[in-house]
Every structure is written in C-alpha cells, then in structure tokens.
Residue, then its C-alpha position, 0 to 999 in steps of 0.5 A: m427520952g421519956l421515962v418508961l412508966l409501965q410495960g407488959a406484953t405476952a406472946a399474943e399481945p403487943a408489947l405496950s409501954w408508957q412514955q411520960t415527960e412533963t409535957s407529953l404522954a405517949l403509948c408505944n408499942d415495942g418501942k414504936v410510938v402509937w400516939r403521943l399527946m403534947a402539952d407544952p406551955k411553950d407551944p400551947k396548941s396541945y396536939f396528938h402526933p403521931l397517931a399511928a397504926l400498931d405496926g408503927e405506920v404514922l398516919t398524921d403530919s405535923e408543921p408541914a412546910d406549907h402549913p407550919w401551924h398544923h399539928g397532927l390532931w389539934w384544936s384551933w379556932k380561926l377568928i375570935n372577935g375578929l382576931n386570928y387564932w389559927e395562922e402564925n407569923p412565920k418569924t415569931r411563931k405567934s398568932q394574932g390572938t393567944t391561946e394559952l395552955t393553963g393546965a394539963t394533967f395526964k392520967p395513964a392507966p396500968d391497962f394502957s388506957a389514958r385520960a387527960e385534962l387540959s385548960f386554955s385561955y383565949h385572949p388578945p396578947g397581954q389582955a384578959p381572957v375572952m373565952t376559956e376551955q376545959r378539955r377532957l380526953s379519954i384514950t382507949r387501950p388498943d383492942a384485939e383488932g388494933r383499934y383505939r378510940i380518942d373521945w375528945t370533949s372541949e367546953f368553951t365558956a365566954g367571959n364577961a362579954p359576948v364572943t364571936l367565933g368566926r371563920t374565913p367566909l365561904p365563896a358566895e359570901q362577902g370577901g369569901k375565899p374557896y378555902g373558907g369554912y374551916a375552924g375547930l377540931s382538925l386532923r392533918l394527915a400524911l400524904k398518900p401517893n394515890g390519895w386516901s379513900v374517903r367514907t362518910s355516914g352516907g357511904p364512899n365519897t371523894a374529898a370534893g364530894a364530902h367538902g361542905k356536906s353534913a354527915r354523922w361521921l367521916g374518915f380517911s382510909g388507906p389499904g389497912a390503917g385509917i382515921t375516922i371522926c364521929d360527930h356526937p348527936d348532942n353537938l351544935r348543928y349536928p350532923t356537922p358539915w365537914y371541911v375536906h381536902d385530899r390533894p398535894p400537898m395537903s391531906f385534911f379534914s375537920p368536922a367544921v362546926l362553923f362552916n356555914e355560919p359564924l356563932v356568937l356566945a353570950a357573956g358567960q354562955s358555954l358551948k360543949l362539943s364532943y367527938r370520937v376519933l377512931v384510929h384503926s390498924e386494919p380495914m374497917t367496914v362501914e357497918e363496924i364504923e357505924t357500931d363504933c359511932h353508935a356506941f360513942a352517941a349512946p347515953a352512959k348507963p347509970 
C-alpha cells in the first residue's frame, strides 16, 4: 500500500486522493486507481498503468503473455545503433540494449494535477551512454466530464558519436516484415470483445485503414471511455504515421515517428517530441477531440 497524501471530495465531485511510493505515483477516485505512473530503477522502462475511466474501467494492459515487455502507456525505441531496446529475453527480462532510469521526481499538487520529471540513459550493457533522455510529464486533474490529459515531452540527445534510431523494416524493404515500423510512444490497450472504434483526424476509420497513415491524432474508443493521442505540430515528420493493431490478442497504437524511415542524430544533436494523451470517461465527439488537440498545439501565452 502506498501512503495516501491528500484527500478531498464534495457531494458533487469525485473523491480523489493521492497514493505515492518511492517508485510510483497514483491518482485514485473513491479508492480505485485512475492512473498510476511507475518509475522503478529495477524496471526502468517507466510507464503508466493502469489508465482508467473515473468509474474504474481499466483501459490499458500491461505485461500481456504475448508481449510481456508491453506496459500500458510507455516509451521504447526499437533499435539504437542496431541493438534491440524493445523486446526482452523471456528468461532474464533484459533487452540487448539497456534503458537505464537515472532520475525520477514526482510532483503531486493539492488540486490533483501532477508533474513528473524523469531522466534516462540508453547504452549497450556495461558501456557509456550513446543517448540520454529528459522526460517531462504534466497530468491534469480530471475535469467535470471525467477527462484528463497527460502532456508528454521527451528530449533525446546523442552522445559523442552519431546515433541511428531504427525499427523493423517495412514489408517492401530489405528484410521487411508485415509488422515493421513501430518505435516510440506506445499504448497497449485492454481487448474489447467487439474491438475498439478507431477515429483519426480524418474521421472514423478501421485499424487496418489507419495503419501506416499520417494523422494529427488517433484514438481508440469504447461505448463510453477511450484514449486519444495528439501529435504536436512541432514534432519531426508531423503529422506522424501511426502503427495501429486491433485484433486478438493485441489492441495497440503508436505515433510511429520512424514508421517510414530510420533517423540519424549527429553527435550532440537533440530530438524533442511532444504528445498529448487524452483519456475520457464518456463519449467525445470528433469536434471535441479536435478542440482539445488544437489547445495542446497552441503556443503558450507569455
């Protein structure tokens, strides 16, 4: 059990409270976890799980049997300088390349919003970092409609030599696979018996129809709750292609900045990527999602 830090409720509001440990921060509603952020040096691919609606409906999946290295909402590059940082050895639970959590600060606020700052080192086992990451997370209090937002910014900086960020090749490429193209911010969702409804900035779609296509945002929705990710217009290769899969055993989508081609960072060069993850407890219209993503994209006022 974590320590309950703050509590507050009225008859018209949810009964929100914080739970915090040395390696996690969670927002709860009436004792049920709304979201939990994990940052444990023993499991250094920091992640959010669960992400849930205010009524407790869990929308994410973590460590499923088919892909135990999937963790709710998380970040993982696929290949860095040819080493695999994504899949894990089932016996050792380690990847070829090491993702090392080097610092984590949680900042829960009395109004039930939160911030977190995380730092990471990417390197071959036992060697110096080839790339570092500074990650900033800002999570809003759930609003009157039961919506909350995770604004995620990661800035990656190459070390003293160039860094190649790669992925499994696409089918038309040499050594290509039908499942090629994934890397980066990723969302593993709980399976729905009849599948999720897929929507993009271009309108209603299917998982197969949205896969590999560029869009300003993409979301999976059930009859009520759902999750949408907005791509920021300052991001490289905006609007991003999306990696989308929604059939048993896996519901998954990702703004796949490397989908069409790898990326080389020069020595000392930085790459900044920002996304909004919009979690809603009730149905949202396309117009409402557009408004939210536009607000995320708007420059901050001085």
